[in-house]
Phi, psi and omega in degrees: 000127185277077184238011177278075185263149179301137192303338179278348187292131176084002181288130174271140172081044169116158183280153173233138178236155188301330175301331181273357187268147176286152176298150004273005191284359175283344170231077189292333179297341181270355183268119181250131175228155184236142171249113182254111190256144169263306181256134179219356182279132174108166183300319186300315185287328175293323176293314178306313179303314177305315179301315176299319180291319185287317176295325177297316177301317182295326175281337184079027182263166181270115181255129176246134179250122180241124186237118184272349181049051172073018178256103188303314180294325179291323176302315179297321180294326185284334171298321183289328176294322178296316174304313183295328176294346181079031182288158177274325181214154175225140170255120175264121182247112184062178180125185189251141181303314181302326181267337183259346186297311180297316181294324177293323179292322175304321180291320187291322179296338177275003178084017181267139179280138185227136165238156178232131174253121171057030170221135169267100182267007168057050183215115187295343178275000184243109176301144177260121175258133184208165181263021192051069180306319182301315180296323177307310181292311183304311177298323174300309185292325174298321179293322177301320178288326175298317182282324192242002189073182186266010177234107173207164177260127183241144162264142183234124184254116186209133169240107188292160178093347177258121195311308186298319181290324177294325175291318175294330177296329179299318180296313177302314178299319180292322179292322177294318178297322182281342182232078186306342182283352174275117180253123176274104184282330187199139170240130181209173183153155182207154165246019175294138179281145343289127192306308183304315177292322180295320179294321178302321178299320177296312186297331178299311180292319178301312183293325179295316186282339184228079180291350179273356176296127178234358173222136176235123173266113185229079192281050169194134191296330180293323176295317180295321176297323178296315180293323179295321179304312181291322179295311178303314187294324182280354182068032179255018185298337177263358180250349184231139177247133186248131175238137195220184176224149183081160180210153177207170175304316177299321175301314186297318179296318176299320181290331184275352178301150179305122183064022182303145179279339186286096192283316180204160169218156175238130190205164163243165175288111183297334174295328180286326178295318172301318179294320179292330174300316179287320176299319182295324179290321179299319179291330176287323178294333178267011172088014178260155185261108179278353185099162183287321176241130181243114191243127178259117191287146185262168181229143173275132176233116185259162172301317181304311182298315180301324182284312186292327178270357187046052179274124186249340182206180186291327178302311183293324182300317180296327178290317181280336178232090186304334181296345177282344182281327186200142173251125176282061183233139183052047178258158174205152185303327185272357178265114176288140183265151176298153178300139177258000000 
């Protein structure tokens, strides 16, 4: 990966040079970091990777990407591979607590700085980076109630054991308890690849068995894509409203189709979350404390907003929603930002 870019590239507000950087970033080409991934399928994860790459390039560090493709045992092995490579820092991206907890501890024991995005490794030495997944779920459900009232029959797409989905599930349970008129007719979900098609297969059966469902809470965009496939095939796109989390250019296009069932999503820019992950690790490597929880705030994005503003892609969404371009999180004067 050609990521050894001069440290000053992309800095806003003045030039920065390696000599002005704290150790070890005074010699950035000697800093090695690894991104160890569990989930990588879909636009969200491609965009997240792009943010990690761009922020790594702005710092001038050597980035290694290790992708387990949803193999929990392999992801744990890849942490050990990163340790053997002699990396200075590791970003653990998603995964299962039971498989990553011991592996993350091995990295910490080896003197490596570690941050975790959307996986709870139950380790006080490892900051948790998240998009406030609880808020992602809560804001989507508040919009569902605004659009449909506080009495509706819902389908719910959920796979337990994945930290961001578990946090979004807390919001779902709270909203159901606070609104007894909301009925959960069916819960389903899978992370089998390709995720959208696998969820579509389940959704076909669920919608057939539960013709009274008029709202689907699918708090991950690949889930929402799958539900939309099934809804479209059944000709129910004007009878069912889908509420989701996360966003991509493909999602924007799907939400803006004529009579699309996909009513709203709540998201942060995954590229920005990737940048924040690298900056958080950089702060730790420089001996600074980013805090135990690093939260990137999310934004509600409705179909109506996309249509009114004629937003066609992520770039235009960033222009119409400036908070999408950059999060003022884990920043420092000495950390160069990627070029905008």
